[in-house]
C-alpha positions in Angstrom: 11.9 -5.2 -6.5 11.0 -8.0 -4.7 7.0 -9.5 -4.4 3.9 -7.7 -3.1 3.9 -8.0 0.4 1.3 -10.1 2.0 -1.1 -8.7 4.3 -2.0 -10.9 7.6 -4.7 -10.2 10.1 -3.5 -9.0 13.7 -5.3 -7.2 16.7 -7.7 -4.6 15.7 -6.9 -1.2 17.3 -10.2 -0.1 19.6 -12.2 2.9 17.9 -11.7 6.4 19.5 -14.8 7.4 20.9 -17.0 10.2 19.6 -17.6 13.1 21.7 -21.0 14.0 21.8 -22.1 17.7 21.0 -24.0 19.7 23.7 -27.6 20.0 23.1 -30.2 22.9 24.6 -33.3 22.3 26.2 -36.5 23.3 24.2 -40.2 22.6 23.5 -41.5 19.9 20.9 -44.2 21.2 18.4 -46.5 18.7 17.9 -47.3 18.7 13.9 -50.9 19.5 13.5 -51.4 21.3 16.4 -53.9 18.9 17.4 -52.0 17.1 20.4 -52.9 19.1 23.3 -50.4 20.9 25.4 -47.1 21.2 24.6 -44.5 19.1 26.2 -41.0 20.3 27.6 -38.3 18.2 28.0 -34.6 18.2 29.4 -32.2 17.8 26.4 -29.9 15.7 28.0 -32.2 13.0 29.6 -35.4 11.8 29.5 -37.4 10.6 32.9 -37.5 6.8 33.5 -35.8 4.0 31.8 -38.5 3.0 29.2 -36.6 1.9 25.8 -32.9 2.2 27.6 -30.7 -0.3 26.4 -27.2 -0.1 28.0 -24.8 -2.0 29.7 -26.3 -0.8 33.2 -30.0 -1.7 32.6 -28.4 -5.3 31.5 -26.7 -5.5 34.8 -29.5 -4.2 37.3 -32.5 -3.6 35.1 -34.8 -0.8 36.2 -33.4 -1.0 39.7 -31.8 1.8 41.7 -30.2 2.5 45.1 -27.1 1.9 46.9 -27.1 -1.8 46.0 -27.5 -1.5 42.5 -24.9 1.6 42.4 -22.4 -0.6 43.9 -22.6 -3.6 41.8 -22.3 -1.2 38.7 -19.5 -0.1 40.4 -18.0 -3.2 40.9 -18.0 -4.3 37.5 -16.6 -0.9 36.2 -13.6 -1.6 38.5 -13.4 -5.0 37.2 -13.5 -4.0 33.6 -11.1 -1.5 34.3 -8.6 -3.5 35.8 -8.8 -5.8 33.0 -8.2 -3.3 30.2 -5.1 -2.6 32.4 -3.6 -6.0 32.5 -4.2 -6.2 28.7 -2.2 -3.2 28.0 0.6 -4.4 30.4 0.6 -7.9 28.9 0.3 -6.1 25.1 3.4 -3.8 25.9 5.6 -6.6 27.0 4.4 -9.1 24.1 5.9 -6.6 21.8 9.2 -7.2 22.7 9.6 -10.7 24.0 7.8 -13.5 21.7 5.8 -16.7 22.7 9.1 -18.6 22.5 10.9 -16.1 24.5 8.4 -16.6 27.4 8.7 -20.0 27.3 12.7 -20.1 27.5 12.1 -17.5 30.9 10.1 -19.8 32.2 12.3 -23.0 31.2 15.5 -21.3 32.4 14.6 -21.1 36.1 12.7 -24.5 36.2 15.6 -26.6 34.7 17.9 -25.3 37.2 16.1 -25.8 39.9 15.1 -29.5 39.0 18.7 -30.0 38.0 20.0 -29.3 41.4 17.3 -30.6 43.4 17.6 -33.9 41.8 21.0 -33.8 41.0 20.5 -34.3 37.0 23.8 -32.3 35.0 21.5 -32.5 31.9 18.8 -29.8 33.5 21.4 -27.9 34.6 22.9 -27.4 31.1 19.9 -26.9 29.5 19.1 -23.9 32.2 22.3 -22.3 31.7 21.8 -22.8 27.7 18.5 -20.9 28.1 20.2 -18.1 29.9 23.0 -17.8 27.2 20.5 -17.8 24.5 18.3 -15.0 26.4 21.2 -12.5 27.0 22.3 -12.9 23.2 18.8 -12.0 22.3 19.1 -9.0 24.3 22.4 -8.0 23.0 21.0 -8.6 19.5 18.2 -5.6 20.1 20.8 -3.2 21.0 21.4 -0.9 18.0 19.5 0.8 15.2 19.4 0.7 11.4 20.6 3.5 9.5 17.7 3.6 7.5 15.6 6.3 5.8 11.9 5.3 5.4 9.3 7.1 4.2 5.4 6.2 3.5 3.4 7.4 0.6 -0.5 7.3 0.0 -1.5 8.7 -3.3 -5.0 9.2 -2.2 -6.3 9.6 1.6 -10.2 9.3 0.2 -11.5 6.8 -1.8 -15.2 5.1 -2.3 -16.0 1.9 -1.4 -14.9 -0.9 -3.7 -12.3 1.4 -5.2 -8.5 0.3 -5.5 -5.8 1.8 -3.5 -2.7 1.0 -2.7 0.3 2.6 -0.7 4.1 2.9 -1.2 7.1 2.1 1.3 10.5 3.9 0.3 13.6 2.3 2.2 16.8 4.2 1.7 20.2 3.1 3.2 21.4 6.7 4.7 24.9 4.7 5.9 28.3 4.4 4.6 28.1 0.4 4.8 26.1 -2.4 3.5 23.2 -3.6 5.4 22.6 -7.2 5.0 18.6 -7.2 5.4 15.8 -5.1 6.9 12.6 -6.3 7.9 9.6 -3.9 7.5 6.3 -4.0 9.0 3.1 -1.8 7.8 0.2 -2.1 9.8 -3.0 -1.6 7.5 -6.0 -1.0 9.2 -6.9 -4.7 10.9 -3.8 -6.3 8.9 -0.3 -6.2 8.6 2.1 -5.9 5.6 5.5 -7.6 5.9 8.4 -6.8 3.8 11.6 -8.0 3.6 14.3 -6.1 1.9 17.5 -7.4 0.3 20.9 -6.2 1.3 21.4 -2.6 0.6 24.6 -0.7 -0.6 25.0 2.5 0.9 22.5 5.1 -0.8 20.5 2.6 -2.5 16.7 2.8 -2.2 14.2 0.4 -2.4 10.3 1.1 -3.2 7.8 -1.4 -2.4 4.0 -1.4 -2.6 1.1 -2.8 -0.9 -2.9 -2.9 -1.1 -5.2 -1.0 1.0 -8.6 -2.8 2.0 -11.8 -0.4 0.7 -14.4 -3.4 0.9 -15.9 -1.8 3.7 -16.9 1.6 4.6 -14.6 3.3 7.7 -11.2 4.6 8.0 -8.0 2.6 7.2 -5.0 3.4 9.7 -1.9 2.7 7.9 1.3 2.8 9.7 3.8 3.6 11.7 5.9 1.9 9.4 8.4 0.4 11.5 11.7 -1.9 11.5 12.0 -5.0 13.3 15.4 -6.2 14.7 15.8 -9.3 16.6 18.1 -12.2 17.2 18.1 -15.0 14.9 16.5 -17.6 17.3 13.4 -15.6 17.3 13.3 -14.7 21.5 13.1 -11.2 21.5 12.3 -8.5 18.9 12.7 -4.5 19.0 10.4 -2.3 16.7 11.6 1.2 15.9 8.9 3.5 14.2 10.0 5.6 11.2 6.7 7.1 10.1 3.5 8.5 11.9 0.0 7.1 11.1 -1.9 8.1 8.1 -5.5 7.6 7.9 -7.4 6.8 4.7 -11.0 7.5 4.4 -13.3 4.7 2.7 -16.2 6.8 1.7 -19.7 5.0 1.6 -20.9 4.4 -2.5 -23.2 7.5 -3.3 -25.1 8.1 -6.7 -25.9 11.1 -8.5 -29.4 12.7 -7.9 -30.9 15.4 -10.3 -31.1 18.9 -8.8 -35.0 18.7 -9.5 -35.6 16.1 -7.5 -33.3 16.8 -4.2 -35.3 19.0 -2.0 -38.5 18.8 -3.4 -38.5 22.8 -3.2 -37.2 24.3 -6.5 -36.1 27.3 -5.5 -32.8 29.5 -6.2 -33.3 33.0 -4.1 -36.3 31.7 -2.2 -39.4 30.2 -2.1 -42.9 32.3 -1.5 -44.9 30.6 1.2 -48.5 31.4 2.1 -47.3 33.8 5.2 -47.5 37.3 4.4 -44.9 39.7 5.0 -44.6 43.6 4.9 -41.6 43.7 3.2 -40.0 40.7 0.9 -39.8 40.3 -2.8 -42.7 38.3 -4.1 -45.8 40.8 -4.4 -49.3 39.7 -3.2 -51.8 42.6 -3.1 -52.7 46.1 -1.7 -54.3 47.0 1.6 -54.9 50.1 3.4 -51.9 51.8 5.5 -51.6 50.6 8.9 -49.8 52.5 11.9 -46.2 50.8 11.7 -45.9 50.6 8.0 -43.0 51.6 6.3 -43.4 54.5 4.1 -41.3 53.3 1.3 -44.2 50.6 0.3 -46.8 53.3 0.0 -48.4 52.6 -3.7 -49.0 56.4 -4.5 -50.7 55.6 -7.7 -53.3 53.7 -5.8 -53.5 56.4 -3.1 -54.2 59.0 -5.4 -57.0 57.0 -6.9 -58.8 56.0 -3.6 -58.0 58.7 -1.6 -56.6 56.4 1.2 -53.1 55.5 1.8 -52.4 51.8 0.3 -49.5 49.7 1.2 -47.9 46.9 -0.6 -48.4 43.5 0.7 -45.5 40.6 -0.2 -45.4 36.7 0.5 -42.5 35.8 2.7 -39.7 33.8 1.0 -38.0 31.4 2.6 -34.8 29.3 1.2 -35.1 25.3 1.6 -33.4 24.0 4.6 -33.1 20.2 4.4 -32.7 18.2 7.2 -31.6 14.3 6.6 -31.9 12.3 9.9 -30.4 9.3 10.0 -31.0 6.5 12.4 -28.3 5.0 14.2 -30.3 2.5 16.5 -29.9 -1.3 15.5 -33.5 -1.9 16.5 -34.3 0.2 13.2 -32.4 -2.0 10.7 -32.7 -5.9 10.0 -29.3 -6.2 9.2 -26.0 -4.6 8.1 -26.6 -4.1 4.6 -29.9 -2.1 5.2 -27.9 0.3 7.5 -25.2 0.4 4.5 -27.5 1.3 2.2 -29.0 3.7 4.5 -25.4 5.5 4.7 -25.2 5.9 1.1 -28.8 7.3 0.7 -27.7 10.2 3.1 -24.3 10.6 1.5 -26.2 10.7 -1.7 -28.7 13.3 -0.5 -26.0 15.6 1.4 -23.7 15.7 -1.4 -26.4 17.0 -3.9 -27.8 19.6 -1.5 -23.9 20.8 -0.7 -23.5 21.0 -4.5 -26.6 23.0 -5.3 -25.3 25.4 -2.3 -28.5 24.3 -0.4 -28.9 25.0 3.6 -28.6 21.3 4.9 -28.2 19.5 8.1 -27.4 16.1 8.3 -27.9 14.5 11.7 -27.8 11.2 13.5 -28.9 10.2 17.0 -26.0 9.8 19.9 -25.5 6.8 22.1 -26.6 6.8 25.8 -23.6 6.0 27.7 -23.1 2.2 29.2 -23.6 3.4 32.7 -26.2 6.2 32.3 -29.4 6.2 34.7 -31.5 7.6 31.8 -31.7 7.8 27.9 -29.6 10.9 26.6 -31.7 12.7 24.0 -28.9 14.2 22.3 -28.0 14.4 18.3 -24.9 15.0 16.6 -25.0 17.5 13.4 -22.5 15.9 10.7 -20.0 18.8 9.0 -21.7 19.6 5.7 -18.9 22.4 5.1 -17.9 20.4 1.8 -18.9 16.8 0.4 -15.9 15.4 1.3 -16.2 16.6 5.0 -19.6 14.9 5.2 -18.9 11.7 3.5 -15.5 11.7 6.2 -18.0 11.5 8.9 -20.3 9.2 7.4 -17.4 6.8 7.0 -17.3 6.5 10.7 -21.1 6.1 11.7 -22.4 3.0 13.1 -25.5 1.6 14.7 -25.6 0.9 18.7 -28.0 -0.6 20.7 -28.5 2.3 23.0 -28.7 5.0 20.2 -31.7 6.9 19.8 -34.6 5.7 17.4 -35.7 7.7 14.6 -38.5 9.4 16.7 -36.5 11.0 19.3 -33.9 11.9 16.7 -36.8 13.6 14.9 -37.9 15.1 18.1 -34.4 16.8 19.3 -33.9 17.8 15.3 -37.3 19.5 15.0 -36.7 21.6 18.3 -33.1 22.4 17.5 -32.9 23.0 13.4 -34.6 26.4 12.5 -36.5 26.9 9.3 -36.7 23.5 8.1 -38.7 22.9 5.1 -37.9 19.5 3.8 -37.1 16.3 6.2 -35.9 13.2 5.0 -36.1 10.5 7.7 -33.9 7.6 6.8 -34.5 4.1 8.5 -34.4 0.2 7.7 -37.0 -2.2 7.4 -37.9 -2.9 11.0 -39.2 0.7 11.4 -43.1 0.6 11.4 -45.5 3.0 10.0 -46.5 4.3 13.5 -43.0 5.2 14.3 -42.5 6.9 10.8 -45.7 9.1 11.2 -44.7 9.5 15.1 -41.3 10.7 13.8 -42.7 13.3 11.1 -45.3 14.7 13.6 -42.1 16.0 15.6 -41.7 18.9 12.9 -43.0 22.1 12.7 -46.2 22.6 10.5 -45.5 23.1 6.6 -42.4 20.5 6.8 -42.8 18.2 4.1 -41.7 14.5 5.7 -40.4 11.9 3.3 -39.4 8.8 5.3 -36.9 6.5 3.3 -37.2 2.8 4.2 -34.1 0.6 3.0 -35.3 -2.9 2.5 -34.1 -5.4 -0.2 -36.8 -7.7 0.4 -39.6 -5.5 -0.9 -40.3 -4.0 -4.2 -39.4 -0.4 -4.5 -42.5 2.1 -4.3 -44.0 5.1 -3.1 -47.1 5.7 -1.0 -48.3 8.6 0.8 -49.6 8.5 4.2 -51.6 11.5 5.7 -48.9 14.1 5.7 -46.0 11.4 5.3 -44.4 10.2 1.8 -42.9 7.0 2.4 -40.4 5.8 -0.3 -39.3 2.0 -0.4 -35.9 1.2 -2.0 -33.9 -1.9 -2.3 -30.9 -0.4 -4.5 -29.3 2.8 -4.1 -30.0 3.0 -7.8 -33.9 3.0 -6.8 -33.3 6.6 -5.1 -33.2 8.3 -8.0 -36.4 7.0 -9.7 -38.2 7.2 -6.3 -37.2 11.1 -5.7 -38.3 12.1 -9.3 -41.7 10.4 -8.9 -42.0 12.2 -5.6 -41.4 15.6 -7.1 -43.5 15.2 -9.9 -46.4 13.8 -7.5 
């Protein structure tokens, strides 16, 4: 058993683009009903470029026309060509080392200088470089007869929790292997394992640590063996395993069930809306055409001589909506956003555990070269706690992401039956913006804004129909929600 491998930095892999879910057009319903005429909007874009911050606006601003489109097309073509050149160079660099590139350049230059100037020394150096390149090429031929497996005990861990992986290497050939160099990509780093010589049938196990200091997805693998020449002119990597993803979940905290949804109902919470058929009895009234005969109260009918029917209060199950802003302008720094993700995860996990109906939504990002701001939201999976935390592990802020007001606007139109709406924002979000976001939900919706700000004293305040909770640490969430439910 050799000592634990050291993880070194390497080029980070590009994150996969998130596919935006489609949305439907609808009608906004202003809170309070005193805003005048309803506004219709297209769910795919809004008119104008006000509030839009993407690559197109940085290049041409508000300008339109053929000239602006040609300039944008030129920039996009330049970026595409740059990416293609980078991919080709990366592919070639994976085989030829920097020392190998220098030898490839030195060999023809030395021969050319030797024959033109008549210097035998340069000719010898040129042919020596060619011989070394040929030997390095021959050293790449062949394949190590080993069997390599990658084992990750836990594919889901909380941020800051210890995690590790294991690589097992077995000599499956009938002869001794002098030495094997194994590389394991671990997120942005690389674990290098130099194994000793192995006899036929021998097996070696090496473990390595996984970085869990930051929320996200750590890609582990593929495990590969490195074959090359002794001088280090070229190298050949052979992959033996696939890629295993380890989800580093945001930190969450337990929230009491009585303070999760602010509505403590099990089979439905009675409202002030009357219904001809439900479970919560309200009063008796005279029979009207269309009433069901099974609701006739015969004793009262016999006393009054008039048909009397039962009137009920409509019951509704509480539907929680947790709207998390991804707009970079809604947060002062990265720590505020990480706290906001933990808040959304804690609220959602408690609601899932209580078997409540919950929707966790985030704003989509407008494409870089779009002409208009896209009004779209993405609903995170709430089937299980792990599925929700898996998706929260990969969310990140963006300059062109929808602000909390737009997220609430689309969520209020698309999500049906909302009873409580949590708006999770940072310290740079103003009270005016929070109130405007709360007014996008229908009447009767309890709106609670949770402001993540470590620089202020935690507290609670009531602004019209909006409850604003300010927290500096995740532990403040538990006390603040309990205080809100009590109030």
